[in-house]
C-alpha positions as CSV (number, residue, x, y, z in Angstrom):
1,M,-11.8,-6.4,-34.3
2,P,-10.8,-6.0,-30.7
3,P,-7.5,-7.7,-29.6
4,T,-8.1,-11.2,-28.3
5,S,-5.3,-11.3,-25.6
6,R,-4.1,-9.1,-22.9
7,W,-1.3,-7.5,-24.8
8,A,-2.5,-7.9,-28.4
9,G,-2.2,-4.7,-30.3
10,L,1.2,-3.6,-28.7
11,R,3.0,-5.6,-31.4
12,R,3.7,-3.9,-34.7
13,C,2.4,-0.6,-33.1
14,C,3.8,1.6,-35.8
15,G,2.8,2.3,-39.4
16,L,5.6,4.1,-41.4
17,T,5.1,6.3,-44.4
18,A,6.6,5.4,-47.8
19,V,8.8,8.4,-47.5
20,A,10.1,7.4,-44.1
21,L,10.8,3.7,-45.3
22,A,13.1,5.1,-48.0
23,L,15.4,6.6,-45.3
24,A,18.5,4.6,-44.5
25,P,18.9,4.1,-40.6
26,A,22.0,5.7,-39.1
27,A,23.0,4.2,-35.7
28,A,23.3,6.5,-32.7
29,H,26.1,5.6,-30.4
30,G,24.7,3.5,-27.6
31,G,21.2,4.4,-28.3
32,V,18.2,4.0,-30.5
33,P,19.0,4.4,-34.1
34,Q,18.2,7.3,-36.3
35,A,15.7,6.3,-39.2
36,G,14.2,9.6,-40.2
37,Q,15.0,13.3,-40.9
38,R,15.6,15.5,-37.8
39,W,13.4,18.5,-37.3
40,P,15.1,21.8,-38.3
41,G,14.1,23.7,-35.2
42,P,14.3,23.2,-31.4
43,T,10.6,23.3,-31.1
44,I,7.9,21.0,-32.4
45,T,4.3,22.2,-32.2
46,Y,1.4,19.7,-32.0
47,E,-2.4,19.9,-32.1
48,N,-4.3,17.6,-29.8
49,W,-7.5,16.0,-31.1
50,L,-7.6,13.3,-28.4
51,A,-10.3,12.7,-25.8
52,G,-10.7,11.5,-22.2
53,S,-7.7,9.7,-20.7
54,D,-5.8,9.8,-23.9
55,R,-5.2,13.5,-23.2
56,W,-3.5,12.6,-20.0
57,A,-1.4,10.0,-21.8
58,L,-0.3,12.6,-24.4
59,R,0.7,15.0,-21.7
60,R,2.8,12.3,-20.0
61,A,4.5,11.4,-23.4
62,V,5.3,15.0,-24.3
63,G,6.7,15.6,-20.8
64,A,8.8,12.6,-21.0
65,W,10.6,13.5,-24.4
66,N,10.8,17.2,-23.1
67,R,12.6,16.2,-19.9
68,S,14.9,13.7,-21.8
69,G,17.9,16.1,-22.2
70,A,17.6,16.3,-26.0
71,A,17.7,19.8,-27.3
72,V,14.2,19.5,-28.8
73,R,10.7,20.2,-27.2
74,F,7.3,19.4,-28.1
75,R,4.9,22.4,-27.4
76,R,1.1,22.6,-28.0
77,A,0.1,24.9,-30.8
78,G,-1.7,28.0,-29.9
79,P,-5.2,28.9,-31.3
80,L,-5.2,29.7,-35.1
81,R,-1.6,28.6,-35.5
82,A,-0.5,25.8,-37.7
83,A,1.0,22.9,-35.9
84,G,3.9,20.7,-37.0
85,V,2.2,17.5,-35.8
86,S,-1.5,16.4,-35.6
87,V,-2.3,14.0,-32.9
88,T,-5.5,12.3,-33.5
89,Y,-7.5,9.0,-34.0
90,A,-7.3,6.9,-37.0
91,S,-10.3,6.3,-39.2
92,A,-9.0,2.9,-39.9
93,L,-6.1,1.4,-38.2
94,S,-5.6,-2.2,-39.4
95,S,-3.1,-3.4,-36.6
96,G,-1.6,-2.0,-33.4
97,L,-2.5,0.9,-31.2
98,G,-0.8,3.7,-33.0
99,R,1.2,4.8,-36.0
100,A,3.2,7.9,-36.8
101,Q,5.1,9.7,-39.6
102,L,8.8,9.0,-39.3
103,G,10.9,12.1,-38.8
104,Y,10.5,15.5,-40.5
105,V,9.1,15.8,-44.2
106,P,9.2,19.2,-45.4
107,F,6.0,20.9,-46.4
108,R,3.9,18.2,-44.7
109,T,2.1,18.1,-41.2
110,A,3.4,15.1,-39.4
111,Y,0.8,12.8,-37.6
112,V,0.4,10.6,-34.6
113,Q,-2.7,8.4,-35.0
114,L,-4.3,6.2,-32.5
115,R,-6.8,3.3,-32.4
116,R,-10.0,4.7,-31.1
117,P,-10.8,3.8,-27.5
118,S,-14.1,1.9,-28.5
119,E,-11.8,-0.4,-30.5
120,R,-9.3,-1.3,-27.9
121,H,-9.0,-4.0,-25.3
122,V,-10.1,-3.1,-21.8
123,R,-6.5,-3.5,-20.5
124,H,-5.1,-1.0,-22.9
125,D,-5.5,1.7,-20.3
126,R,-4.1,5.3,-20.0
127,F,-0.7,3.9,-18.8
128,V,-0.3,1.7,-21.8
129,M,-1.3,4.5,-24.1
130,A,1.2,6.8,-22.5
131,A,3.9,4.4,-23.5
132,V,2.3,4.0,-27.0
133,I,2.2,7.7,-27.6
134,T,5.8,8.1,-26.3
135,H,6.8,5.5,-28.8
136,E,5.0,7.4,-31.7
137,L,6.4,10.7,-30.8
138,G,9.9,9.1,-30.9
139,H,9.2,8.2,-34.5
140,V,8.1,11.8,-35.1
141,L,11.5,12.9,-33.8
142,G,13.2,10.6,-36.3
143,L,14.1,7.6,-34.2
144,G,13.7,4.0,-35.4
145,H,13.2,0.9,-33.4
146,G,15.4,0.1,-30.4
147,G,16.1,-2.8,-28.2
148,P,13.4,-4.8,-26.3
149,C,13.8,-2.8,-23.0
150,T,13.3,0.6,-24.5
151,V,10.0,2.5,-25.3
152,M,11.1,2.5,-29.0
153,A,11.0,-1.3,-29.1
154,P,9.0,-2.7,-32.0
155,D,7.0,-4.7,-29.5
156,L,6.2,-2.8,-26.4
157,G,5.2,-5.8,-24.5
158,A,8.5,-6.3,-22.8
159,W,8.9,-2.6,-21.9
160,I,5.4,-2.3,-20.2
161,G,5.9,-5.6,-18.4
162,A,3.8,-7.9,-20.5
163,T,6.8,-10.3,-21.1
164,D,9.8,-11.4,-18.9
165,E,12.4,-10.1,-21.3
166,C,12.8,-6.9,-19.2
167,R,12.3,-6.5,-15.4
168,S,8.5,-6.5,-15.0
169,A,6.7,-3.9,-13.1
170,P,5.2,-4.9,-9.6
171,Q,1.5,-5.5,-9.5
172,H,-0.5,-2.3,-9.8
173,Q,2.6,-0.2,-10.7
174,W,4.2,1.1,-13.7
175,R,7.5,2.6,-15.0
176,C,7.9,6.2,-13.6
177,N,10.1,7.1,-16.4
178,L,8.7,6.3,-19.8
179,L,12.2,6.5,-21.6
180,A,15.0,4.0,-21.2
181,P,18.8,5.4,-21.4
182,D,19.0,4.1,-24.9
183,D,15.9,6.1,-26.0
184,V,17.5,9.2,-24.5
185,S,20.9,8.6,-26.1
186,G,19.2,8.3,-29.5
187,A,17.4,11.7,-29.2
188,V,20.4,13.3,-27.8
189,A,22.5,12.0,-30.7
190,L,20.0,13.3,-33.1
191,Y,19.4,16.7,-31.7
192,G,22.2,17.5,-29.2
193,A,21.8,18.0,-25.4
194,T,20.7,20.6,-23.2
195,A,20.5,20.9,-19.2
196,V,17.1,19.7,-18.0
197,R,15.8,18.8,-14.5
198,P,16.4,15.2,-13.8
199,A,13.6,12.7,-14.0
200,T,12.6,10.8,-10.9
201,A,15.0,8.3,-9.6
202,R,12.2,5.9,-8.7
203,R,11.8,3.0,-11.0
204,W,8.1,2.2,-10.3
205,C,5.2,4.4,-9.5
206,R,1.6,3.3,-8.4
207,R,-0.9,3.4,-11.1
C-alpha cells in the first residue's frame, strides 16, 4: 500500500538479516556504531539492477561513501564477474523504502533492496532515494544506526529535512553532502582512513 503521508516509508527503512541481528554493536569513537562484520578487502563490488532515476541515486550514494575518507570503496562489477553486493528491487517489501544485509557475511552475496517505484509516494523522489541508498550501503559496510542528524539514523525524516530535529533544507534544495561527520567517523573507525579529495563545503544544493 502506498504511504499515506509525505514522509511515510522513511521510518524503519531497513530490514536486517537474522545473521546481522546476532552481531553485538561496538561503538565507534564519536561516530555511528559498528553493528556488522567489516569487509575483508578495500573494494566492494556491486551489480546494479535499478532503473530510471534510481540509477542516479545509486551513483550519488556510492560517490558519497567513496569520498568519505574511509579506506574502502564501492566499485561496479564488470561483465561476467561476480559481485559482492546486488542492488535491486524487492519483490515484497512490507515497510520502509529499503533494506540491506548488515555487514560482510562469508560465502553470501550481500543485498540492497528498494521498494519498487510504482509502490512509492510521489514525494519519494531521486533525492530522497539517494539518502535511502546511502543509508543501506552504510549497513552493507557494517554500520548500525546513528543519531537523528546522520544518514544512518533509523528515521531519515530529520536528516532529509522532514522534521525540525535537524536544520531543515531551504525550499527546493537538499544536502550537498549525503554523509554527516558521524557517518564518516563510523566508517573510518571500521576501515581506517585514506586521503581523498574533500567534499563540497556548501551545505545546500539546488534540486
